[in-house]
N, C-alpha and C positions, 0 to 999 in steps of 0.2 A: 504494500500500500504506500501511497504518497503521504508524507507528513512533514510539517514544520518541526524541526528538532533543534533544541538548544544543546550544543555539544560542549560548550564551555562558556565562561564569563564573556559576554559580548559577542558570542559566536552563534549565529542562527543560520541554518541551511534547510533547503528543501531536500529531504531524504527519501529513499526507497527502502521501506522496512517490511519485514514479514508480518503477516497477520497471525495472531496466536491460533494454533491449530486446536488446542484443547482449552475449553473455557473452564476456569477454576470453579470449584464448588461455591455456590452462593453468588455467583457472578453472571453477568450477561455480556455478550458481545454486541456492541451497538454500532450500527452504521450511522456515522455522524452526518446529519443533514443540514445543520446550521450551528455555527460557533462564533461567538462575538469576541472581538478584541477589547481588552481592558488595559488600563495603564499598569495594573498589577503584573500583566504579562511582561511588560517592558522591565519592571522591577525584578522579576524572576530572571530575565535574560542577563541583567547586570548584577545579579546576586545581592540585590538590595532588599529582598523579601525572604528572610530566612538564610540559611547557609548556602543555598544553591545545590540542587540535586541533579547535576548534570551526569549523563545526558537525560533530557526530559522533553516530552512533547507538551507544549503549553496549551492553555485554553481551559477555562473553568466556567464558561457561559455557553453550554451546549445542549442540543436536543437531537434526537435521532430515532431510529427504529431498531428494535431487537431482532437480530438475525440468528442468534444461537444462545442457548442457556446451559449453564453448568448444572451439575446435580445439586440436590438440596435446595431448590428454588421453588417458590410458590407465589401465586398472585400475579404472575406475569406469563406471557406466552410469546412465541416468535411472531413477529408482525406488530406487536404493541408499539405505540408511539409514545416516547417518554422524554422527560427532561431530567438533567442530573443536578443533584445537590452536591457540590464539589467538596464540602468540608468533611474531613475524616477525624473527628475528635476521639480521644482515648476512652472517654466514658467513665473514668474512675477518678480523675483529679478533682480538686476542690471546685474549680469552675464548672466542670461538667456536672458534678453533683448538685450544684446550685442552679442548674438550668442554663448556664452560660457557656454552652459548648463552643461558641465562637471564640471564647477566651481560653480554650483548652491549653494547658501548659505544654502539651506535646502535639499540637494541632498539625495534621497533615492535610493535603488537599490534592484533588485531581487538577492537573495543569501546573502544579507547584512542586510537589514531592513525588507525585504519581503521574504517569502519562495521561494527558487530557484530550481536549476536543479538536486540536488542530491537526488531526490525522483523519484518514478516511474511515477508520474504525477505532473503537475504544472499548477496553474491558473495564466494566464498572460493577461494583457491588450492588446487588439488587435492592438492598435496603437504602440505597442512595438515589433510587429512581422514583419518579412520579409520573403517573399516566397523564397525558395531555389530550386524550380524545382526538377530535378532529381539528384542534388548534393548529394553525400554520407553524411550521418548525421555526421560522424566523421570529415569530412573536414569542413562542415558547422559550427560545434562547435568551429572551429578555427577562425571564423569570428570576435568574440569579441576581443581576444588578438591581432589579426592582425589589427583590427580597432584602438586599442590603439597604436600600432606601427605607423600606418598611421597618427594618430593625432600628434604623436611626430615629424614625418617628416614634417607635415604641419606647426607646430610651428617653425620648423627650416628653413622654407621657401622652402621646397622641396615638395610642394603639386602638384596636377595634373596641368600640363601645365607649371610648373616652371622648371627652368634649374636644372638638377641633378648634383651632385658633380662629378668631374673627379676622385678624390681619396678620399676614405672614410675608416675609421677604427672604429670598434665597439668593445668595451671591454666587454667580457662576452659572451661565445658561448653556453649559455643555450637557452631554447625555445624562450624567448622574444628577446634576442639578435639576434638569427638567424632569427626571423621574421623581425626585423629591416633590417638585411642584405639582406634577400630575397626580401623585399619590395623595397630596394634601387636598386637592380638588375632589378626588374620589372619596376622601374621608369627610367631605362636607365643609371644608374651610371657607370662610366668608370671602376673603380676597387673597390672592396669591400673586406676589410681585417677584419677577425675575430681574436681578440686577447684574449687568455685565457692561463691559466697555466696547464690545463689538456690536456694530449696528445690525449685521446680518443675523447674528444669533438672537438679538432682541426681536428682530422681525419674525424669525421662526417661532420664538416663544409666543409672540402675539398671535400668530396663526393657530397656535394650539389652544387659544382661549385664556392665556395667562396675561396678567398685567406686566408692564415692563418699566424699568428705570435705568438710567445710566449710573453705573457704579462710580462713587466718588463725586457725583454732581452735587451742587448746592441744594438742588430740589430734594434729593434723597437725604443728604446729610442733615438737613434742617428738620427732618421728621424724628426728632429726639424723643425717646421714650414712647413711641407710638405702636410698635409691632409686638404683639404678644408671643410671636415665634420668629426667630431670626436664625438662619443657618448659613454656614459657609460651605461651599462646594468647590472652592478654588484651590485650597491648600496654600494660600498666600498669607503669611503671618500678619502683614499690615491690614489686610481685609478683616481678619479675625479680630485684631485689636480694635479697629474702628467700628465694627458692627455692634459691639456691646452697648454703645451709647444709644442705639436705636431700639433696644429692648424695653418694652413697657414694664411698669412696676408689676412685679409678680410673674413676669414673663420668662421665657426660656431661650437660651442661645445654644445651638447645636454645632459642635465642631465635627464636621463630616468630611471635609476635604483633608487630604494627606499633606500636612506641613512637613518640612524637613525635620528630621529627628532632633537636630541641635537648635532649632529655632525657639525663640522666646518672645512673649508679648507682655505688654504692661497692662494690668487690670487694677482698678482701684477697689480694694477689698471693702472699703466703707460703702461703696455703691452697691456691691453685691449684698452686703448686710442690710443696708437701709432700705433698699428697694426690693428685697427678697427675690433676687434673681437666681435662676437655675442655669448653670453652665454644665452641659453634658457632652460626652463623646460617644462615638459609635464605631464599631469595627465589624466589617464583614456582615454575613447573614447568620441567623440563629434559628434554623429549622423552620423558616417561614416561607418556603417555596409554595406550599398549598395556598397560603394567603395571597401570594403574588399571582398565582394562576387564577384565583377567583377575580382579582382586579383585572387581569388581562382578558378574562372571559367576558367581563361586563363592559370593557372599554369600547369606545366608539371608533377605534382605529387611530386615535391620537398617539398612543404609546408606540404602536408599530411604525409610525412615521419617523421615529428616532433613528431607524436603520437607514443610513444614507448611502451605504455601499454594500452590495451583495456580490461577492467575488468568488471565482474558483480558487482553489488552494494555491495554484501556481502564482496568482497575482497578490497573495497576502504578504509574502516575505518583505517587500519594501516598507510595509507599515510597521513591521517589527524593528526595522533598522534605521528609520528616519521618522522624526516627529512630523505629523501632517501639518502643512503650512496653510492649507485652505480652511478658514474658520467655518465653512459650511459643512465640513466633515463632522459627522456625528458618530453614530455607532457603525463600525465596520464589521461585517460578518463574512466568514467563509460559508458559502452555501453550495450544497451538492444537490443536483437535480436527478 
């Protein structure tokens, strides 16, 4: 089979690899039909996400169809259309026992430590699979990043059945920021504003029914203490620092973007105390693929529009090796027909 393979730090190739002849017990062989590129894949390539498990096939946002099953499996059959939950927690550490499997002290993942979705086939544990029915594979492959967004909202106290914010602003109108915004709309938020400096991204956000503002503008900066939910999806420390002033009394700030590990920001603790602010973080997804699939099933097609590129595997390699320069690039997927 053809596959993108990371053979060493900073080294990505299009390889021809054998398909596993015997499927292990409790596993399924998946023909990958759609696999999305995430910034985490680039971090894996450069060994910035864990110690680096080279050689490895990247890709943790993928869906496909089962073509073979190992022994000891139940609940699935050849031909089933499925999406993968990539996280492989140990199940026994303190975080796992607290229900925070995404914070597992020995977390593994398909596409990071185990071969993932940027190959024509992938071997996956059946307990990591979720049936997608007749949902398009490209839409189902968005379940993983959407689940990450939903985990962030849950950390901020905006989970299922909890009161949505009346006014929200999200910095960064890229794919993950837009998933946060569209998730908030799906949860019933009053108004959701996407803030960015790029006009084309703001225009795209507006076409999805989201309000927009220019990040750093006077019009936005003047709205001090107005938004009961503010989130960063840029990973830019200056954005994180400045957004705290926009949070309303009793409101929440979500640090969702990935800032550099050594970065610091200045926050006034008296403000946090006096105005009873909540500052929360979020990492990855936490067993909420089913919730993401529910939202995708009810979506009007807006979320699926985040996929800007559907490419054969042969055309994916440049996206691993160079940062896209076109701001209109949103979610890039390997799609097999």
